[in-house]
N, C-alpha and C positions, 0 to 999 in steps of 0.2 A: 504024643504031644511034640510039637516042633522044638528043635533045640534052641530056637529064639524065643519061645513062648515063656511067659512068666508062670511059675507053678501056682502061685497064690497072689492075690491082690494085697500088697503091703498096706499096713495101717500107719497113719501119721497124725500127730496132733495139729499139723499145719496144712497138709496137702490132702485134698479129697481124691485119693487114688481110686476109689470105687467109681466115682464120677468119671475120672479119666478112662478107666477100663471100659465103662459102659458107653463111651462116646465113639461112634463109628468114624473110621478114617475115610475122608473124602478122597476120591481117586482122580477127579477131574476139576480143574485142568492139570493138577499135580497133586501129590499126596500131602494132605494137611488135615488138621482138626482144630476145632475151637471148643474150649471148655470154660464157660462162665462158672464162677465159683470154685475154680481149682484151688485157690487159697481159701481155706475155711473162714467163714465170717468171724468166728471167735478168735482167730489168729491175726486178723487184719490190723486191728488197732495197734498192737505191739510192733508188727512189722512196719507199718507206715510210720510210727513214731521213731523207729530206729533206722529208717532209710537215711543215708548220708545226705548232707547238704550239697547240692550241685547247682551252681549259679551260672555255669557256662553251657553252651551247646556242645554236642558231640558225645562220644562214648568214652567211658572211663573204666579201666579194670577195677573190679571190686576191691582188689588187694591194695589199690592206691588211695582208697577213700576211708574215712573214719566212720565205719558202720557200727551201729549199736548191737547189743548182745542178741536180741531176738532176731534181728536181720541176719547176723552172722550164722545163727543156728539154722535159719532157712537156707542160706547159701550152702552150708555144709550138707544139708539133706538133699538139696537139688543135685549136688555132685556125688552123692553116695550111690552104692551099688543097687539099691532097690529102685531108685528112679531110673537109673540106666537100664536095668532089666525091663522095666515097664515100657520105656520108650523103644527099646530094640524089639520087644514083642509087638508093639503097636505098629511100627513101621516096617517090620520084617527085615531089619538090617542089623548086622553084627556090630555092636558098639563096645564089646568087651575089650578092655585094654586101650580104648581110645581116650586121649586126653580131653578134658573139658576146660572151657574158658567162660567166665562170667564177666560181662560188662554191664554198666549201668548208664542210663540216661536220665537227666532231670529236667532239661529244658529243650524245647523244640524251636528251631529257627525257620525263617521263611524258605530257606533252600532245602530243608529236610523233606523227606517223603517222595523224592523223585523215583520214578519207576526203575527198578533194578532187580537183579538176582544176586544171591549171596555167593561168596567165593567158592570155587571148587574144592578148596581145602577144608570147607565145612561140610559135615555129613547131615546133621540135623540142626535146625534152629528152633529154639523155644523162647517165646516172649511172654513175660508175665507183667501185667499192668497194675499200677498202683495209683489210680486217679479216681476220686469220688465224683459222682454226679456229672459225667461228661455230657455236655450239651452242644458243644461246637460241632459244626459240619466238617471242620478240618481235623486232621490228626487221627482219623478212623482208618485203620489199616485195611487195604483191599487186596484180596487174592485175585489176581488178574488172569484173563484168558489169553493175554499176549502182551507184547512190549510197547504197544503204540497208543493205547487209549485207556486212561485212568477210569473212564466211565464204563468200560467193558470188563465187569468183574463178576466172579462167581460167588464171593462172600465179602461182607464188610464187618469189621470188628471194632466196635468202640473200645477205647483203651481204659475200660472201667476196672476199678479195684478188684483184684482177685481173678481176672480173666486170663486164661492161657490161650495162645495161638501157637501152634507148632507145625513145622513143615519139613519135608525132606528137601535138602538143597539139591537143585538140579538146574539144567539150562532152561527148563520150562517154568521154574518157580518164580514168576514175575510178581512183584508186589510193590505197593507204594501207598501214599495217602495224600489228600489235599493239604495245602499248607496250613500250618498252625504255629502261632508265635506265643510262647509262654510255657508254663510248667506242664510237662508231660513225662511222668515218671514210669520207667520200665526197667525190668531185669531181662537181659538177654543171655541165655545159656546156649552154648554151642558144643557139640561133639566134633572134634577135629580129626584130621587124617593121621597126624603123628606129632610127636613131641617137638620136632623142629619147627613145625608151623606154630605151635603154641608159643615157643620162645620168640619167634619173629613177630607174632601178633602182639604179644605183651610189650616187646621193645618198641614197636610202632606206636601203640597206644600211649606208652609212657612218654615218648618224644612229643607226640601231639599234645598231651596234657601239659608238658613243660612249656611248649610254644605258646599255648593259650594263656598260661599263667604269666609268661613274660610279656605278652602283648597287653594283658589286663593291667599289669603294674606300670607299663609304659604309657598307658592311655592318659 
């Protein structure tokens, strides 16, 4: 067995790790996978109930928000060793000792979803969505074949409750979505290159959140 392989599929009251393990990694146009039902249906109601109130656009560190107990337990599990081992086995990348960061989104703005790749300081990005009955054509994440055309995509992911989409961060990992304005809740989990990056990212997000709050009070 590879040193990066998980010895057994971990069990969880909230995460369907067997479904994750059974989902094949897509290799083109970059390494990614989509797992509907990654959050177990029986866990969804408590997690959705305890998702913090977010009334502004942008990303917020989970540590800066008032999360309920069921949601905190989920975040703890996502950053635990069993999930890290499962992701490193799936992507074939050594994540041991790498720091993790979780940010949350609650609202989508017209400017969100532009085609981009994630920072080189991120190794793997995992997104978990918490939106019931998604009907809009906008806000559906697309895994793109290149940087120039949102319509040239390999897969499209509606941000429905419990769905996971994860990808290896690379210069080829282009993604984006059509504009959507309104509530669009998601958890973003990243494995980062080092602790220095984590500190800088948390500081940057904290400053951004402070600026948004200041502008909101001054409106």
